[in-house]
C-alpha positions as CSV (number, residue, x, y, z in Angstrom):
1,M,-53.2,237.8,78.4
2,D,-54.3,238.8,81.9
3,A,-56.2,242.0,81.8
4,P,-58.1,242.6,85.1
5,P,-61.5,244.0,84.1
6,E,-61.4,246.8,86.7
7,Q,-58.2,248.1,85.0
8,E,-58.6,247.0,81.3
9,D,-61.4,246.3,78.9
10,C,-60.3,243.5,76.7
11,G,-63.3,243.9,74.4
12,P,-61.6,246.3,72.0
13,F,-58.6,244.0,71.7
14,I,-60.9,241.0,70.8
15,K,-62.8,243.1,68.3
16,I,-59.7,244.6,66.5
17,A,-57.9,241.2,66.6
18,G,-60.9,239.8,64.6
19,Y,-60.7,242.6,62.1
20,L,-57.0,242.1,61.5
21,E,-57.5,238.3,61.1
22,Q,-60.1,239.0,58.4
23,M,-57.6,241.2,56.7
24,D,-55.1,238.3,56.7
25,L,-52.6,240.3,58.7
26,N,-50.1,238.7,61.2
27,S,-51.4,239.6,64.6
28,P,-52.3,237.6,67.7
29,R,-55.3,235.3,67.2
30,V,-57.7,235.0,70.1
31,L,-58.0,231.2,70.7
32,A,-60.2,231.5,73.8
33,A,-61.6,234.3,75.9
34,D,-63.1,234.9,79.3
35,P,-63.6,238.7,79.2
36,D,-65.6,238.8,82.4
37,R,-62.4,237.7,84.2
38,G,-60.0,239.4,81.8
39,F,-58.3,236.3,80.4
40,L,-57.4,235.7,76.8
41,L,-55.5,232.8,75.2
42,L,-53.5,234.1,72.3
43,T,-51.2,232.9,69.6
44,D,-47.5,233.8,70.1
45,L,-45.6,236.0,67.6
46,G,-42.2,235.2,69.1
47,S,-39.6,237.5,70.6
48,R,-37.9,239.3,67.7
49,L,-38.9,242.9,68.1
50,Y,-38.4,245.2,65.2
51,L,-36.6,247.8,67.4
52,T,-34.1,245.2,68.6
53,E,-33.5,243.9,65.1
54,L,-33.0,247.4,63.7
55,R,-30.6,248.5,66.5
56,N,-28.5,245.3,66.0
57,D,-28.3,245.6,62.2
58,R,-29.4,248.9,60.6
59,S,-28.5,247.5,57.1
60,R,-31.8,245.5,57.3
61,A,-33.9,248.6,57.5
62,N,-35.1,248.6,53.9
63,N,-36.3,245.1,54.0
64,L,-38.1,245.5,57.3
65,Y,-39.7,248.8,56.4
66,D,-40.8,247.4,53.0
67,D,-42.7,244.7,54.9
68,A,-44.1,247.2,57.4
69,I,-45.2,249.6,54.7
70,S,-46.9,246.8,52.7
71,A,-48.8,245.7,55.8
72,L,-49.9,249.2,56.5
73,V,-51.2,249.6,53.0
74,R,-53.1,246.4,53.6
75,I,-54.6,247.7,56.9
76,Q,-55.9,250.8,55.2
77,K,-57.2,249.0,52.1
78,H,-58.9,246.1,53.7
79,G,-59.7,248.1,56.9
80,A,-62.1,250.3,54.9
81,E,-64.7,247.6,55.6
82,F,-64.3,248.0,59.3
83,Q,-63.3,251.6,60.0
84,S,-66.8,252.9,60.5
85,E,-67.0,250.6,63.5
86,L,-64.0,252.3,65.2
87,P,-64.1,255.4,67.4
88,P,-63.4,258.6,65.5
89,Y,-60.1,260.4,65.8
90,D,-61.9,263.7,66.1
91,E,-61.1,267.2,67.2
92,G,-61.7,266.5,70.8
93,L,-59.3,263.6,70.9
94,L,-56.6,265.4,68.9
95,S,-56.9,268.5,71.2
96,F,-56.7,266.4,74.3
97,E,-53.5,264.7,73.0
98,L,-51.9,268.0,72.3
99,S,-52.7,269.2,75.8
100,L,-50.5,266.4,77.2
101,F,-47.4,268.1,76.0
102,H,-48.5,271.5,77.4
103,D,-49.7,270.1,80.8
104,W,-47.3,267.3,81.5
105,L,-44.0,268.0,79.8
106,C,-44.0,271.8,79.8
107,E,-45.8,272.7,83.0
108,R,-45.4,269.7,85.2
109,H,-41.9,268.4,84.2
110,L,-40.1,271.5,83.0
111,E,-42.1,274.0,85.1
112,I,-42.5,276.3,82.1
113,E,-45.0,279.1,82.7
114,F,-46.8,280.2,79.5
115,T,-47.5,283.9,79.2
116,E,-50.8,285.0,77.7
117,S,-48.9,285.5,74.4
118,D,-47.5,282.0,74.6
119,E,-51.0,280.6,75.2
120,G,-52.3,282.3,72.1
121,R,-49.5,281.1,69.9
122,W,-49.8,277.6,71.3
123,Q,-53.5,277.6,70.5
124,E,-52.7,278.7,66.9
125,C,-50.3,275.8,66.5
126,C,-52.9,273.4,67.9
127,H,-55.4,274.7,65.4
128,L,-53.0,274.2,62.5
129,L,-52.2,270.6,63.6
130,I,-55.9,269.7,64.2
131,V,-57.0,271.1,60.9
132,N,-54.2,269.2,59.1
133,A,-55.3,265.9,60.7
134,L,-59.0,266.4,60.0
135,Q,-58.4,267.4,56.3
136,Q,-56.9,264.0,55.5
137,P,-58.7,261.0,54.0
138,R,-60.1,258.8,56.8
139,V,-58.7,255.3,57.2
140,F,-58.3,252.5,59.7
141,V,-55.6,253.7,62.1
142,H,-53.7,251.3,64.3
143,R,-52.6,254.3,66.4
144,D,-49.3,252.9,67.7
145,Y,-47.7,251.4,64.6
146,H,-43.9,251.5,65.4
147,S,-40.8,249.4,66.1
148,R,-41.9,248.4,69.6
149,N,-45.2,247.0,68.4
150,L,-43.9,245.1,65.3
151,M,-42.3,241.7,65.5
152,L,-40.0,240.1,62.9
153,T,-41.6,236.8,61.8
154,E,-40.6,234.1,59.4
155,K,-44.0,234.2,57.6
156,N,-46.3,237.2,56.8
157,N,-43.9,239.7,58.4
158,P,-44.4,241.8,60.4
159,G,-46.3,240.6,63.4
160,I,-48.5,243.4,64.7
161,L,-49.2,244.1,68.4
162,D,-50.9,246.6,70.6
163,F,-53.8,247.5,68.3
164,Q,-56.6,247.8,70.8
165,D,-56.8,251.6,70.5
166,A,-57.5,251.6,66.8
167,V,-59.6,254.5,65.5
168,E,-60.9,255.9,62.2
169,G,-58.5,258.8,61.5
170,P,-55.9,260.5,59.3
171,L,-54.2,258.8,56.4
172,T,-50.7,259.6,57.5
173,Y,-50.9,258.9,61.2
174,D,-49.6,255.3,61.2
175,L,-47.1,256.1,58.6
176,V,-45.5,258.9,60.6
177,S,-45.6,256.6,63.7
178,L,-43.5,254.1,61.8
179,L,-41.1,256.3,59.9
180,K,-40.5,259.1,62.5
181,D,-40.3,256.6,65.4
182,C,-39.8,257.9,68.9
183,Y,-37.4,255.0,69.6
184,I,-35.1,255.0,66.6
185,R,-34.3,257.7,64.0
186,W,-33.4,257.5,60.3
187,P,-32.0,260.2,58.0
188,A,-34.6,262.7,56.7
189,D,-34.0,261.7,53.0
190,Q,-34.5,258.1,53.8
191,V,-37.8,258.9,55.7
192,R,-39.0,260.8,52.7
193,T,-38.2,258.0,50.3
194,W,-40.1,255.5,52.4
195,A,-43.0,257.9,52.8
196,L,-43.3,258.3,49.0
197,Q,-43.0,254.6,48.6
198,F,-46.2,254.4,50.7
199,Y,-47.8,257.2,48.7
200,D,-47.0,255.3,45.4
201,Q,-49.1,252.4,46.7
202,L,-52.2,254.4,47.5
203,A,-55.3,253.8,45.6
204,D,-55.8,255.9,42.5
205,R,-58.8,257.7,44.1
206,L,-56.6,259.0,46.9
207,V,-53.7,260.0,44.6
208,E,-56.3,262.0,42.6
209,R,-57.3,263.9,45.8
210,L,-53.8,264.4,47.2
211,D,-50.7,265.2,45.3
212,A,-47.3,264.2,46.6
213,K,-46.5,267.7,47.9
214,Q,-49.7,267.9,49.9
215,F,-49.2,264.3,51.1
216,I,-45.7,265.2,52.6
217,R,-47.1,268.3,54.3
218,H,-49.9,266.2,55.9
219,F,-47.2,263.6,56.9
220,D,-44.9,266.2,58.4
221,L,-47.5,268.1,60.4
222,M,-49.1,264.8,61.5
223,G,-45.7,264.0,62.9
224,V,-45.7,267.2,64.9
225,Q,-49.0,266.3,66.5
226,R,-47.9,262.8,67.3
227,H,-44.6,263.8,68.7
228,L,-46.1,266.5,71.0
229,K,-48.5,263.8,72.2
230,A,-45.8,261.2,72.8
231,A,-43.5,263.6,74.7
232,G,-46.5,264.5,76.9
233,I,-47.3,260.9,77.5
234,F,-43.7,260.1,78.4
235,A,-43.8,262.9,81.0
236,R,-47.1,261.7,82.3
237,L,-45.8,258.1,82.6
238,L,-43.0,259.5,84.8
239,H,-45.0,261.8,87.1
240,R,-48.3,259.9,87.3
241,D,-47.2,256.3,87.0
242,G,-43.5,256.4,88.2
243,K,-42.2,254.9,84.9
244,I,-38.8,256.5,84.2
245,G,-37.8,254.5,81.2
246,Y,-39.4,256.7,78.5
247,M,-37.8,260.1,79.3
248,P,-34.6,259.4,77.5
249,D,-36.7,259.2,74.3
250,V,-38.2,262.7,74.7
251,P,-35.2,264.6,73.1
252,R,-35.3,262.4,70.0
253,T,-39.1,262.8,69.8
254,L,-38.9,266.6,70.0
255,E,-35.9,266.8,67.6
256,Y,-38.2,265.7,64.8
257,I,-40.2,268.9,65.3
258,E,-37.1,271.1,65.6
259,A,-35.9,269.8,62.3
260,L,-39.0,271.0,60.5
261,G,-38.4,274.7,61.5
262,P,-36.7,275.8,58.3
263,K,-39.5,274.2,56.2
264,Y,-42.6,275.4,58.0
265,S,-42.6,279.0,59.3
266,E,-46.0,278.4,61.0
267,L,-44.2,276.2,63.5
268,A,-42.0,279.0,64.7
269,F,-43.4,279.1,68.2
270,L,-43.1,275.4,68.7
271,V,-39.6,275.3,67.3
272,E,-38.5,278.2,69.6
273,L,-40.2,276.6,72.6
274,I,-38.5,273.3,72.0
275,N,-35.1,274.8,71.1
276,Q,-34.8,277.3,73.9
277,R,-37.0,276.0,76.7
278,C,-37.4,272.3,76.4
279,L,-34.4,270.5,74.9
280,P,-31.6,272.3,76.9
281,F,-33.2,271.4,80.2
282,L,-34.1,267.8,79.1
283,R,-30.5,267.2,78.0
284,E,-29.2,268.5,81.3
285,R,-31.3,266.0,83.2
286,M,-30.3,263.0,81.2
């Protein structure tokens, strides 16, 4: 890894890599480090990306997701020892992430002008999503646990990448990143089955605090927060960094929110905004 110190701090990567190694998870091991110059020598997890494998053969999904869910359960169980050392996924960070959708996708990319009423309803939705996140049990959160950051490996599958931004945060965050992936989509019934598979592996103390119905609500609304954030980041990557490759993923990302409309009336403003003012124009420009 070559991470110029003026652009990247490789300290968090080294620290989290150490935690994952102690949890016996399959992630790059730091063999040698020169953090002052930004050089790390790492073990190699190969080239078989989950996303590529799933696109090539969707029939393998159950096996691959079984492994990914089991690894996530392990992260949360054994990560309890380390999570207090991580930055908190707090109200400020959640609010900032939601602002990315408002500022970069709606205002900058789509040139949507929010009325005073729009702003009020937007803030109500943000409050709902932030409260949902903060009410959940706190765990070790990878924060980008999806098909582009998981590698298919022969032993101890999956290999786990891009973990340097780990935080202490909501129980369902990594799960929704995995199952409602911005880069590949699965039928809603299958997603629910996998989500409940994860729920069934939770420790008894968590199940006692959180029944399956409440768990699914946390999961669904956590997905809304993450998908708004991701759509905003994709627009920022285009306009700030000149990276065009993520914009085709924005419609899929927002369609997850659109699909929740019939189930959650409190999302009415977001669903209307996405249906009428975002998706039609995004699809035109593809």
